[in-house]
C-alpha positions in Angstrom: 26.4 -1.5 35.4 28.7 -4.5 37.3 28.4 -2.9 40.6 32.5 -3.3 40.5 33.6 -1.2 44.1 36.7 0.6 43.6 38.6 -1.6 46.2 37.9 -4.7 43.5 39.1 -2.5 40.7 42.3 -1.9 42.8 42.5 -5.8 43.3 42.3 -6.3 39.2 44.6 -3.7 38.9 47.2 -5.6 40.9 46.7 -8.8 39.6 46.7 -7.6 35.7 50.3 -5.5 36.8 51.9 -8.9 38.5 50.5 -11.3 35.8 50.9 -9.2 32.6 53.8 -7.5 33.8 54.5 -3.6 33.7 56.5 -3.3 30.1 52.7 -4.8 28.4 50.3 -3.6 31.0 49.7 -0.3 29.3 49.0 -1.8 25.7 46.5 -4.5 27.2 44.8 -1.6 29.0 44.1 0.2 25.7 43.2 -2.8 24.1 40.6 -3.7 26.8 39.5 0.1 26.5 39.1 -0.3 22.8 37.5 -3.3 23.1 35.3 -2.5 25.6 33.9 0.9 23.7 33.3 -1.4 21.1 31.1 -3.9 23.6 29.4 -0.5 24.5 28.4 0.3 20.7 26.9 -2.9 20.0 24.8 -3.1 23.3 23.7 0.4 22.1 23.1 -0.6 18.4 21.0 -3.8 19.2 19.1 -1.9 21.9 18.2 0.8 19.4 17.3 -2.1 16.7 15.0 -3.5 19.1 13.5 -0.6 20.1 12.8 0.2 16.4 11.1 -3.2 16.1 9.1 -2.7 18.7 7.7 0.8 17.1 7.5 -0.9 14.3 5.3 -3.6 15.5 3.2 -0.5 17.5 2.7 1.1 14.1 1.6 -1.8 12.2 -1.0 -2.9 15.1 -2.0 0.7 14.7 -2.4 0.5 11.1 -4.3 -2.7 11.1 -7.0 -1.2 13.6 -7.4 1.8 11.2 -8.0 -0.1 8.5 -10.5 -2.2 10.2 -12.4 1.0 11.6 -12.3 2.6 8.0 -13.7 -0.7 6.6 -16.5 -0.5 8.9 -17.2 3.3 8.4 -17.3 2.5 4.4 -19.4 -0.6 4.9 -21.8 1.7 7.6 -22.1 4.6 4.9 -23.1 2.1 1.9 -25.7 0.6 4.0 -26.9 4.2 4.9 -26.6 4.9 0.7 -28.6 2.1 0.2 -31.1 3.0 2.9 -31.4 6.6 1.2 -31.8 5.1 -2.3 -34.3 2.6 -1.5 -36.4 5.5 0.9 -35.9 7.9 -2.1 -37.5 5.1 -4.8 -40.3 5.2 -2.5 -41.1 8.8 -2.3 -40.9 8.7 -5.6 -43.6 5.9 -6.1 -45.7 7.7 -3.5 -45.6 11.0 -5.6 -45.6 9.5 -9.0 -49.2 9.6 -9.3 -49.7 13.1 -8.0 -47.1 14.6 -10.4 -48.2 13.0 -13.4 -52.1 13.9 -13.1 -51.6 17.4 -13.4 -49.4 17.3 -16.1 -51.8 15.1 -18.0 -54.8 17.2 -17.1 -53.1 20.3 -18.2 -52.0 18.6 -21.9 -55.8 16.9 -22.5 -57.0 20.6 -21.7 -55.0 22.5 -23.7 -56.4 24.0 -26.7 -55.1 22.1 -30.2 -53.4 24.2 -32.6 -55.1 24.3 -35.9 -52.7 23.1 -38.8 
């Protein structure tokens, strides 16, 4: 992660041994290890949070896109429905005289019942 070579670690350990002393070095090393673990967990948590936010943002964009497509399809269906309704009404108006004539003549030709 930091590209520290083994020889550099030896130099750091020797300086720590001289500065801190052999009595306190194990305690300081243990504390440093605990702090390093906490830092790694914190960095991992932050990475996961960022990844989750990116996934949520992508999901929101996808939802928005899908909602737009649904709206477009809904508008197309409404337009098609209106067109079909108009065509049906026009067909009814064209066929209405042809359908009414036989019924009217059938009613006029029917024998009247005696009362």
